[in-house]
N, C-alpha and C positions, 0 to 999 in steps of 0.2 A: 411461169412455173411457181408452184407453192412449195416452200421448204417445210420440212418437218420441224415442229416446235417442241422444245423441252423446257422444263423448269430450270434444269442445270445441266450443262455439259462439263464433265470432268475430263481434263486433258492430262493423261498420264495414269497408268495403272499399277504403280508401285504401292508400297504399304500405305502411304498417305492418301493417294487418290482412290485406291480401292476401299479404304476405310470410310472416306467421305461419301463415296457412291453407295456403299452398303448402308450406312446410317440414313442417308437421304431417301433411299428406296424404301427402307423400313418405315420411314416417316410418311410415306405415301406420295413422295415427290416423283415426278417424271424425269428420269435421269439417263443420260447417255454417258457411258464410260469409253473414252477413246484412248487407245494405246497402240504404240508401235510394236510390231511383231519381233520376238527374239531379243528383247532388251533385258539384260541381266546386269545389275550394278555390281561392281567389285565391292565385296563386303565380307568381313569376317563372320557375320551371321549370328552375333551374340545377342541374346534376348533374356531379360530377367523373368523370373516366374510371374511377377506382377502382370506382365504383358499378356501371358496366357489367360489369366483370370479376367483381367479388365476388358479384353477384346474377344473373349470366348474362343480362343485358339486351342484346338486339341493337342494334347501332349504327343500324340502320334506324329505330329509334324517335326518334332525334335529329332535330329539325327545324332545328337550327342548331348551329354550333360557333363560339363567340366566342373570339377570340384576344387580346382586350384588354378592360380595364375603365377607365372614366373616372370619376374622383371630382370632383364639382363643389361648391365651397365657397360659403358665403353671399355672398362678394364676386363670385361667378361665376368665380373662378379655377378652371382645369381642370388636373387632374393625370392623365396617362395611365399605366396600369400594364399594359404588355404581358406576356402570359403567358410568352413566350419559347419555348424548345425543350422545356420539361418537360411540355407537354400542352396542354389546351384546356378551356374551360368548355362542357360539353354543355348543350343546351337541349331540353326536352321540353314538349309540350302536355299538361297534366294530363287533359284530356278523353280523349285517346287512350291516354296512358301508363297511367292508373289502370285503365282498362277492360282493357288488355292484361294487367296484373298479375292482375286478378280472373279473367280467362278462363284464364290459366295455372294458377292455383290449382284451377280447376274441372277442367282437363285432367289435373291430378295426382291428382284424386279427391275434392276438396272439393265439397260440395253447395252450390250458390248459391241464395239466395232473396232476393226483394226485399221489404223491409218496414221499418218504423220501430220501434225498441226502445221498449217501454213500461215494463217493470219486471221484477224477478226476484221470483218468489213462492217461499215456503218452506212446504211443507205437511206437514213431518215426514218426507218421504221421504229416501232416501239422496242424491238429487241435486236441485238447485234447478230450478225451472221458469222458462225464459226466455219472457217474453210479448212478442209483437210484433204490430203492426197492419199489415195489408196495405194496398196503395194503393187509393184510391177506395172507401172504405167497406167493405172486404172482411171486417171483423171482426177479433177478437183470436184469435191462434193461440199455442199453447204447445208448447215442446219441452223435454226434460230434457237436462242436460249435467253431466258431472263437473266441468268448469271452464268459466267464462265469461271470455273475453278482451275487454275493452272497448277498441276501437280507433276510437271514435266521435268523435274530435276534441277540441279544446279545450273546456273546460266540459262534458265527457262526461257524458251521462245515467247511464251505467253507474257511472262514478266517483263522481258526486255522491250516488247512492243507496247506495253500498256502502263508500266509503272516506272516513275522517274527514278533514275540512278540504279535501276536493277542491273543494267549492263556493266556496272562497276563492282559487282559482287566479287569479293576476294575468295579464292579457292585453293585448296590443296589438290593435286592430281594424284589419284590412287590407282594402283595396278596390283592385281593378284593373279595367282595361278592355282586352280583347283587340281590337286594331284591325288592319285590312288596311293594311300600311305599305309605303312605297317603299324603294328601296335606300338613299337618302339624301335630305336636304333642305338647302337653303342655310342654314338656321338651325342645322345641326349634328347632326341625327340621322344615325346610321350603323348600318345593319343588321348589321354585323359586330362591333359593340362593345356591351358592357353599360355603361350609364350609371347612376351612383348619386348622388343629390342630397342633400347634407347641408346643408339650408337650412331655417331655422325657418319661413319663409313657406310651405313645402311640408309640413313636419312639425315640430311643436314639440318632439318627443321621440324621433323615430325617423328614417326617411329615405324618400325617393321613389326609384323605379327605372324604368328603361326597358330591357327585356330583349328581344332579337330572337328571333323564332320562325320564321325563314324568311320566308314571305310575310306573316306577321303579327307583332305585337309585343305584349308585356305592359307596360302603363303603369300603375304602381300606387304606393300610399303606405300607410304605417301610422302609427297614433298611438293612445296610450292616453287622450288628451284627448277626452272625450265631446262637448265643444262645438266641436271643430275639424271643418271640412267637408272630408272626404276626397274627395268628388266634385269640390268646387271646386279642390282641389289638383291632381287629375289633369287637370282642364280647363285649369289654368294651364300645366302641363307640356306638354300637347298644343299649346296655343297658342304657347308659347315655342319649341317645336321644329318648328313648321310642320306639325303633324299634326292640327290641329283639324278639317279637312274629311275626314279618312280615315274609312272605314266602320267602325262599331263592331260587331264580331261578337258579343260577349257581355260581360256585366259580372258580377262576383262579389264578395262580401264575407264575411268570417268572422273570428272571433277567433284570434289566434296567441299561444300561451303564452310567458311571459317566463322561466320558471324551472321545472325539474323538481319534481314533487311530492315531498314527503318520504317518502311511502309509496305503493307501487304495488299492494298487494294487501290483501285484507280478512282475511287469516289463515285463510281457509277454502276458498273456491272461486271467487274473482274476482281477476283480474289485469288491469292496464291497460297500454297500450303506445302509442308514437307521441305525437301531440299530446295524447291523453288523459292521458299520463304527464308531459307538459310538456317533451318533448325536442326543442325547437327551439333552435338555437344563438343565444345572446344576441348583440347587436350586428349580426350579419349577417342574422339571421332565416332562415338556411338550415335546411331541415327534411326534405327528401326522403331524403338519405342517412341521416341520423340516425334517421328514422322506420323505414326498412327495416332498419337495424342493430338497432334496438330490437325490431322485429318478429321478427327471427331469434332474438334472445336470449329473447324471450317464448315462442317456439315450443320452444326447448330447455328452458326452465324448465317449460313445460306438459307436455312429454314426460316429464321426470323426475318431475313431480308425479303424473301418471297411473300411472307405473310403481311409485311408492313409496306413494302415498296419504298422503304426509306434507305437511300444510299449510305446515310450516316451509320447505319447498323453494321456495315462491313468493317468499320474500324474496330469493332469489338473482338474480332478474331485475334489480332496481334495483342491487344490489351489483355485478353483472357489467358492466352498462352504465356505471356511474359509474367503475368501475375503468379502463375503456377511454377514456372521453371526459370524465370529470368535470373534469379539470384544464383542458382546453380551454374547457369551459363556464364555469369559474371566471374564467379570464383574459378571455374575451369579455364576461362580465358586468361586470367591473371597467371594461373599455373603454367599454361602453355607459353605465354610471353616470356616468363622468367626461366623456367626449367628446361625448355627445349632450345635455348639460345646457344649453348656451347656444350662440349663434352664434359668440361669441368662441372658445370651445373647439372648435367644429366647424371653424373656419378653421384653427386650429393642427393639428387632426387631419388635414385634407387636406394641409396643408403637410408633415407627417410622411410622407405617402404618396408624396411625390416622392423619398424616400431609396431608393437602389437596394437597400440591405440589407433595408429594410422590405419592399420589393416582392418580393424573392427569397424571403424567409422566409414572407411571407404566402402566396404561391402554393404553396410547398412544403408548408406546413401544410394548405392547402386540398386539394391533390392527395392527400396522404397521410393526412389526417384525424387528425393528431397533431402535437404540438409537436416540430419537428425539432431534434435535439440535435447535429447534425453540426458546427455552427459556433458554439461557445460564445463566442468573442470578438465575433462579430456580434451575438449575443443581448445581451451586456453593453453593446455600443455602442448598440444600440437602446434598452435600458433607460435609459441616461443621457440619450439624446436625448429619450425619452418624458418623463422627469422635467423636463428643461429646458423642453420645450414646455408641459407642464402648469403649471409655475410661472411661465411667461412670461419665461424667461431667454433664449429664442431668438425672433427675429422670426418672425411668422406667414407672411411672404411671402419 
């Protein structure tokens, strides 16, 4: 039997895998996009305007535009952070958004198939065999590829089979409920605002969120504490905000990585991207933009690898991504380590968010996806305020 041959097989059709398949197809590569049916990741769905421009995503896919975020401390102190004139926080529904990305890749020339990755076989041929199982007992199918891109999420099966230490990826487990929501409630819900709860009762080591999606909302929480009830925390948030009786459209849960893997390739014919590579921003948990940026870099790396047949090229993917975003990830990782460790520190963190310099630089960094250097004195001011809060030299309220 002769197996079908591809330049690249992309395993996973989320934002990262779909973007990689789209870019490779447009570059003239023969691409197979393999994705499991019905997979929707729990996600608040926030995207910056830069994503829409950079990846040619139509504004019609936005289900809401949030103009403000509210931070809620353990004491229930609330700090509003208006976006101001520099933009908005776009909201997408991952059910619709991800399918649009997959279909766009197909329209560009990528072949779509539905199936679950099983393993990569090596039979001595020039190219490995990608084995996958079709839905409902359809049996095992095999295709050959010069390169396999694993975009199959945190704790990726592709990564765990082919990349050293990938099985040790540290993750937060996230759970959310999509509900049909009103415009507002007397208890404080507002469909035009993103709410972020920094409260140990809702998450001992991460945060809870309420993000508007137009006629629906995402209410979710994350934690690495296996004994903590995520469903119970979401239920408490719904009750506190007067949303307990709203219809639940769907529920989803999945692991979210805490840190990029130290290696993204096997030195031969496998490369990982997106959550499979661990590129979710620490502290914020933001993943869509970084997944798509990583997918684009993976596609560029794959294209260079196919042209040169040099396995050393595969190392460029991680190097190029971290050169662009590594410093932001490092800063956010420090923030998460310190500020999420106790309710006392969470209280001080929310207090810091009331500072206008903090708010302006936070939104500028979010919109531009880099640390803004235009105001060095503001950065120094924030640094000393941060140290004062951390050491308890400033009052929390």
